Every structure is written in structure tokens, then in C-alpha cells.
C-alpha positions as CSV (number, residue, x, y, z in Angstrom):
1,X,-20.3,108.8,-52.0
2,X,-18.2,106.4,-50.0
3,X,-20.7,106.1,-47.2
4,X,-23.5,105.4,-49.6
5,X,-21.5,102.5,-51.0
6,X,-20.9,101.1,-47.5
7,X,-24.6,101.2,-46.6
8,X,-25.3,99.4,-49.9
9,X,-23.3,96.3,-48.7
10,X,-24.7,96.1,-45.2
11,X,-27.7,93.9,-46.2
12,X,-25.3,91.5,-47.9
13,X,-23.1,91.3,-44.9
14,X,-26.0,90.7,-42.6
15,X,-27.2,87.8,-44.8
16,X,-23.8,86.2,-44.8
17,X,-23.6,86.4,-41.0
18,X,-27.0,84.8,-40.7
19,X,-26.0,81.9,-43.0
20,X,-22.8,81.3,-40.9
21,X,-24.8,81.3,-37.7
22,X,-27.3,78.7,-39.0
23,X,-24.5,76.5,-40.3
24,X,-22.7,76.6,-36.9
25,X,-25.9,75.6,-35.0
26,X,-26.4,72.5,-37.0
27,X,-25.6,69.3,-35.0
28,X,-22.6,67.5,-36.1
29,X,-23.2,63.7,-36.8
30,X,-22.5,61.4,-33.8
31,X,-19.1,59.8,-33.7
32,X,-19.3,55.9,-33.6
33,X,-17.4,54.5,-30.6
34,X,-16.3,50.9,-31.1
35,X,-16.5,48.5,-28.1
36,X,-13.2,47.4,-26.7
37,X,-12.0,44.3,-28.5
38,X,-11.5,41.6,-25.7
39,X,-9.1,38.8,-26.1
40,X,-10.4,35.2,-26.5
41,X,-9.5,34.4,-22.9
42,X,-8.4,36.3,-19.8
43,X,-7.0,34.9,-16.5
44,X,-6.7,36.8,-13.3
45,X,-5.7,35.8,-9.8
46,X,-6.3,37.5,-6.4
47,X,-5.9,37.0,-2.6
48,X,-8.2,38.4,0.0
49,X,-5.3,39.5,2.3
50,X,-1.7,40.3,1.0
51,X,-0.5,40.1,4.6
52,X,-1.5,37.6,7.2
53,X,-0.4,36.3,10.6
54,X,0.9,32.9,11.3
55,X,-2.0,30.3,11.3
56,X,-4.4,32.6,9.5
57,X,-6.2,31.4,6.4
58,X,-6.0,33.1,3.0
59,X,-8.4,32.8,0.1
60,X,-6.7,32.5,-3.3
61,X,-9.0,32.9,-6.4
62,X,-8.4,32.1,-10.0
63,X,-10.9,33.7,-12.5
64,X,-11.2,32.9,-16.2
65,X,-13.2,35.0,-18.6
66,X,-13.5,33.6,-22.2
67,X,-15.5,33.7,-25.3
68,X,-18.2,31.0,-25.6
69,X,-16.3,29.3,-28.5
70,X,-13.2,28.8,-26.2
71,X,-13.0,25.7,-24.1
72,X,-10.7,25.8,-21.1
73,X,-9.6,23.9,-18.0
74,X,-8.5,25.4,-14.7
75,X,-5.6,23.8,-12.8
76,X,-6.3,21.4,-9.9
77,X,-3.9,22.6,-7.3
78,X,-2.5,20.0,-4.9
79,X,1.1,21.1,-4.5
80,X,3.6,23.8,-5.7
81,X,1.8,26.6,-4.0
82,X,4.8,28.4,-2.7
83,X,4.9,26.9,0.7
84,X,1.1,27.1,1.4
85,X,-1.1,24.1,2.0
86,X,-4.6,23.7,0.7
87,X,-7.1,23.7,3.5
88,X,-10.3,23.8,1.5
89,X,-11.5,24.7,-2.0
90,X,-14.6,25.7,-4.0
91,X,-14.7,24.7,-7.7
92,X,-18.1,25.7,-9.2
93,X,-19.0,25.1,-12.9
94,X,-18.6,27.8,-15.6
95,X,-21.4,30.4,-15.9
96,X,-22.4,32.8,-18.6
97,X,-21.5,36.4,-17.6
98,X,-23.7,39.5,-18.3
99,X,-21.4,40.3,-21.2
100,X,-22.2,37.0,-22.9
101,X,-18.9,35.3,-22.1
102,X,-18.1,32.2,-20.1
103,X,-16.7,32.8,-16.7
104,X,-15.4,30.5,-14.0
105,X,-13.7,31.1,-10.6
106,X,-11.9,28.6,-8.4
107,X,-11.2,29.6,-4.8
108,X,-8.7,27.9,-2.6
109,X,-8.3,28.3,1.2
110,X,-4.6,28.2,2.0
111,X,-2.6,28.1,5.3
112,X,1.0,28.1,6.5
113,X,2.7,28.3,9.9
114,X,6.0,29.7,8.8
115,X,6.7,33.4,8.6
116,X,8.3,35.1,5.6
117,X,7.7,36.3,2.1
118,X,5.8,33.9,-0.1
119,X,5.1,33.9,-3.8
120,X,2.1,32.1,-5.2
121,X,3.3,30.9,-8.7
122,X,1.4,31.7,-11.9
123,X,-1.7,29.7,-12.6
124,X,-1.5,27.9,-16.0
125,X,-4.8,27.5,-17.8
126,X,-5.0,25.3,-20.9
127,X,-7.6,26.3,-23.6
128,X,-8.6,25.4,-27.1
129,X,-9.3,28.2,-29.6
130,X,-9.8,27.8,-33.3
131,X,-8.9,24.1,-33.0
132,X,-5.5,24.9,-31.4
133,X,-4.4,24.1,-27.8
134,X,-2.7,26.9,-26.0
135,X,-1.7,27.8,-22.5
136,X,-2.2,31.1,-20.7
137,X,-0.6,32.0,-17.4
138,X,-1.5,34.5,-14.7
139,X,0.8,36.8,-12.8
140,X,2.4,35.6,-9.5
141,X,1.1,37.0,-6.2
142,X,3.3,37.9,-3.2
143,X,1.9,37.2,0.3
144,X,3.7,38.1,3.5
145,X,3.3,36.0,6.6
146,X,4.2,37.8,9.9
147,X,4.2,36.7,13.5
148,X,2.1,38.3,16.3
149,X,4.9,37.9,18.8
150,X,7.0,40.9,19.5
151,X,10.8,41.0,19.3
152,X,12.3,39.1,22.2
153,X,9.1,37.2,23.1
154,X,10.2,34.0,21.6
155,X,13.1,33.5,24.0
156,X,11.8,35.4,27.1
157,X,10.5,33.4,30.0
158,X,11.9,30.0,28.8
159,X,13.6,28.3,31.8
160,X,16.5,25.9,31.4
161,X,16.0,22.2,31.7
162,X,16.5,20.5,35.1
163,X,19.0,17.8,35.9
164,X,17.9,14.2,35.2
165,X,16.3,12.4,38.1
166,X,17.2,8.9,39.1
167,X,13.8,7.3,39.3
168,X,15.0,4.1,41.0
169,X,16.8,5.9,43.8
170,X,14.5,8.9,44.2
171,X,11.1,7.3,44.0
172,X,11.2,3.5,44.8
173,X,7.6,3.5,45.9
174,X,6.3,5.0,42.7
175,X,8.2,2.3,40.7
176,X,6.6,-0.4,42.8
177,X,3.2,1.1,42.0
178,X,3.9,1.2,38.3
179,X,5.0,-2.5,38.3
180,X,1.8,-3.5,40.1
181,X,-0.4,-1.4,37.8
182,X,1.3,-2.9,34.7
183,X,0.9,-6.4,36.0
184,X,-2.8,-5.8,36.7
185,X,-3.3,-4.4,33.3
186,X,-1.5,-7.4,31.7
187,X,-3.8,-9.8,33.7
188,X,-6.9,-7.9,32.6
189,X,-5.8,-8.0,29.0
190,X,-5.2,-11.8,29.2
191,X,-8.6,-12.2,30.8
192,X,-10.3,-10.3,28.1
193,X,-8.5,-12.3,25.4
194,X,-9.5,-15.5,27.1
195,X,-13.1,-14.5,27.3
196,X,-13.2,-13.4,23.6
197,X,-11.6,-16.7,22.6
198,X,-14.1,-18.7,24.7
199,X,-17.1,-16.8,23.2
200,X,-15.8,-17.3,19.7
201,X,-15.1,-20.9,20.2
202,X,-18.6,-21.4,21.7
203,X,-20.3,-19.5,18.8
204,X,-18.2,-21.5,16.2
205,X,-18.9,-24.9,17.8
206,X,-20.3,-27.2,15.2
207,X,-24.1,-27.6,15.4
208,X,-25.0,-31.3,15.8
209,X,-26.9,-32.6,12.8
210,X,-30.6,-33.0,13.0
211,X,-31.6,-36.6,13.4
212,X,-33.1,-38.3,10.3
213,X,-36.4,-39.1,12.0
214,X,-37.0,-35.5,13.1
215,X,-36.4,-34.4,9.4
216,X,-38.9,-37.0,8.3
217,X,-41.5,-36.1,10.9
218,X,-41.2,-32.4,9.9
219,X,-41.7,-33.4,6.2
220,X,-44.8,-35.4,7.1
221,X,-46.3,-32.4,9.0
222,X,-45.8,-30.2,5.9
223,X,-47.3,-32.9,3.7
224,X,-50.4,-33.1,6.0
225,X,-50.8,-29.3,5.9
226,X,-51.1,-29.4,2.1
227,X,-54.5,-31.3,2.4
228,X,-53.8,-33.4,-0.8
229,X,-56.0,-36.2,0.4
230,X,-59.0,-33.9,1.1
231,X,-58.5,-32.3,-2.4
232,X,-58.4,-35.7,-4.1
233,X,-54.8,-35.7,-5.2
234,X,-54.1,-39.2,-3.9
235,X,-51.5,-40.0,-6.6
236,X,-49.5,-37.0,-5.6
237,X,-49.9,-37.9,-1.9
238,X,-48.5,-41.4,-2.5
239,X,-45.6,-40.0,-4.5
240,X,-44.7,-37.4,-1.7
241,X,-45.0,-40.0,1.0
242,X,-42.7,-42.5,-0.7
243,X,-40.2,-39.7,-1.3
244,X,-40.2,-38.8,2.4
245,X,-39.5,-42.4,3.4
246,X,-36.7,-42.8,0.8
247,X,-34.9,-39.6,2.1
248,X,-35.3,-40.9,5.7
249,X,-33.6,-44.2,4.8
250,X,-30.8,-42.3,3.0
251,X,-30.3,-39.9,6.0
252,X,-30.5,-42.7,8.6
253,X,-28.6,-45.5,7.0
254,X,-26.6,-43.9,4.1
255,X,-28.4,-45.8,1.4
256,X,-29.0,-44.1,-1.9
257,X,-32.7,-44.7,-1.8
258,X,-34.1,-41.6,-3.7
259,X,-31.9,-42.2,-6.8
260,X,-32.7,-45.9,-7.2
261,X,-35.8,-47.8,-8.6
262,X,-37.8,-49.9,-6.2
263,X,-36.2,-53.1,-7.6
264,X,-32.6,-51.8,-7.3
265,X,-33.2,-50.5,-3.8
266,X,-34.8,-53.7,-2.5
267,X,-31.9,-55.7,-4.0
268,X,-29.4,-53.4,-2.2
269,X,-31.0,-53.9,1.2
270,X,-30.7,-57.6,0.8
271,X,-26.9,-57.4,0.5
272,X,-26.4,-54.7,3.2
273,X,-29.0,-56.1,5.5
274,X,-29.7,-53.0,7.6
275,X,-33.3,-54.1,8.4
276,X,-35.0,-57.1,9.9
277,X,-36.9,-59.5,7.8
278,X,-40.3,-58.0,8.9
279,X,-39.1,-54.5,8.2
280,X,-37.9,-55.5,4.7
281,X,-41.3,-57.1,4.0
282,X,-43.2,-53.9,5.2
283,X,-40.8,-51.7,3.1
284,X,-41.2,-53.9,0.0
285,X,-45.0,-53.9,0.2
286,X,-45.2,-50.1,0.8
287,X,-42.8,-49.2,-2.1
288,X,-44.6,-51.6,-4.6
289,X,-48.0,-50.2,-3.7
290,X,-46.7,-46.7,-4.2
291,X,-45.4,-47.7,-7.6
292,X,-48.7,-49.1,-8.6
293,X,-50.5,-45.8,-7.7
294,X,-47.8,-43.6,-9.4
295,X,-47.2,-45.6,-12.6
296,X,-50.1,-48.0,-13.0
297,X,-53.0,-45.6,-12.0
298,X,-54.0,-48.1,-9.2
299,X,-57.2,-46.9,-7.7
300,X,-57.0,-46.0,-4.0
301,X,-59.2,-44.2,-1.5
302,X,-58.7,-41.8,1.4
303,X,-58.6,-44.7,3.8
304,X,-55.7,-46.2,1.9
305,X,-53.8,-42.9,2.2
306,X,-54.2,-42.9,6.0
307,X,-53.2,-46.5,6.2
308,X,-49.9,-46.0,4.3
309,X,-49.2,-42.9,6.3
310,X,-49.4,-45.0,9.5
311,X,-47.1,-47.6,7.9
312,X,-44.5,-44.9,7.2
313,X,-44.7,-43.5,10.8
314,X,-44.4,-47.0,12.3
315,X,-41.4,-47.9,10.1
316,X,-39.6,-44.6,11.1
317,X,-40.4,-45.1,14.7
318,X,-39.0,-48.7,14.7
319,X,-35.8,-47.8,12.9
320,X,-35.0,-44.3,14.3
321,X,-31.8,-43.6,16.0
322,X,-32.1,-43.7,19.8
323,X,-29.9,-42.2,22.5
324,X,-27.7,-44.7,24.4
325,X,-29.2,-45.3,27.8
326,X,-26.6,-46.2,30.4
327,X,-27.9,-48.0,33.4
328,X,-26.6,-47.7,36.9
329,X,-24.4,-50.8,36.6
330,X,-22.8,-49.6,33.4
331,X,-22.2,-46.2,34.8
332,X,-20.2,-47.8,37.6
């Protein structure tokens, strides 16, 4: 009777085990892993060699990693580097890192010639986050500078100094040579100074002024090259010709001919009397004829232009400044 009851419950037990097995095989739901919450800004420092020899160079790097909404400024090292001197540096602009943050690294090449333990002080980075200005500092870094000399090498092989030598008594010939060489050098320096002074004085010598008649002749050549007569601009030609003659008189005799009217100028030369009577007559006739052409539309031809040109040339040639010719008797 008991055995029959046990066999009756075997199917129920089998079904229960099957249900438990199916339930255990079901996959449990995945657990969500949250990404590490990074701070707004991080600062790290590093050196390429924590131990160096005297005279070696060491690279000191400052790295900043910050959110894109954080503005920061790395320090500009010039001093206070724990006994190191800045030999060179690299300061690139910030970049966007693969994680989507802003990164920037400044690298400084440092050097020192003294042995011992050195501590690079913390690097202070100023940043602005959520409208507030803050400062974050890195950790200091220790660097050891050692010497390549072995113990005892610094003082081995150093000889004592010799007794002082009396140069005058021991080496009189050498002193004589030194004096001669110094004297020759001084003479050479004086000669160079004198030559430089002569050249500068020669270059700075005042240039003699160009004579008035040469200026006038050059102006006449330029006027002829304009071909005003051939083009029919006779009124303009007479005006330019009278202007050249007026400037010649001003440069030659110091008379204010260009600024004055013909009547004022002719009255001035009567009182100053720089010309002869025939020259005054020629000058008066020429200026009045030019005024008629310029202001009264007096009709002239090409032949008249050539005639007044010859009058101007003759007047300049008669009144030009000439060099003083000293004859043999005067030279004696």
C-alpha cells in the first residue's frame, strides 16, 4: 500500500523538477554599469626621467583634461622651478580628446648643473566652471641629479699653484715685444680712425649749388621736349618760357621775380639796377609781349616762339655767372 502511494507522486515530483530546471536556465536581465563620473577638470604632471646626471635635460609635462564647458589656463613657467632652468618649451593649443573632453599638454625642457634632490613645485591651473573661478594644483615631483664622477675624482690629479713669476726680471725681452706690439696696435687704430674721419668728412662735404644758368638751360631743354609749339599750344609755351626766365633771375640775382607782376618787377630792377640799360630794355619787351599773349590773347606764330626763345637764351648767356679767370700777372 505504501509503495503504491509513492509511485503515485513520482509524476508530480518529476514535473516539479522540470519546472525548476527551466526556471534556472532563464537568463537573468543584464546589470547596468554606470560610467565613471569624471571631475570637471583633472591636472597631472610627469617627467621623463626621475634621475638624471649633471648637465642632462629633463622633460617636464603638465596635462589638463577637462569638460568642454570648463575654460582653463595653464601656467607660464619662467621661474620657481625648484632650481631648474627652462631650456625650451612646447605649448600647443587645446584639443578634443577621444572621450569628448578638452585636453592640453605643455612640455618644458629643464636643465641644471648642481647635484642633489630637487622638487618641482605643484603646477597651479586656474579654471572657470559654472561661472566661478577656481584653482587646481598638481602634485609635486621629485628629481635627483647625480654626478658621473666617482668618489675622489673631484680632487685627484689637481696640482698646486706655482709661485708667482716676476715678469720684468724673468722675461725682459718679452715685455719689450709686448710694448712694441701694443704701440703698433695703437698706431693702427689711430690710422683707421683717421681714415674713417676723412672718408666721412669727404662724404659729408657740402655739394656746391648748381649755377642758375645751368638750371635754366635744363628747364629749356625739358620745355623743348614737350613739343608745345608743334602741337599749337603757343600761349602755354610763352607762359612756360617767361616762368623759366623769372626763376633764373631769382636764382641768379636774388630778385623775387616769380611772385611779382611785370610792372612791379620792372620797377624793382630800376631801383636795384642789376642790369644794364640794354638788358632792361630787352627784359621789359620780352615780359610785356608774354603778358599780351597770356592775358590779351595776342596772336603769335611759331616763328615768334622761336624768336622769344632765342631772346631768353641770349639774356641768360649775357648775365650768367662766370668763373673768375686769373691771368698770369694776377697769379704772381
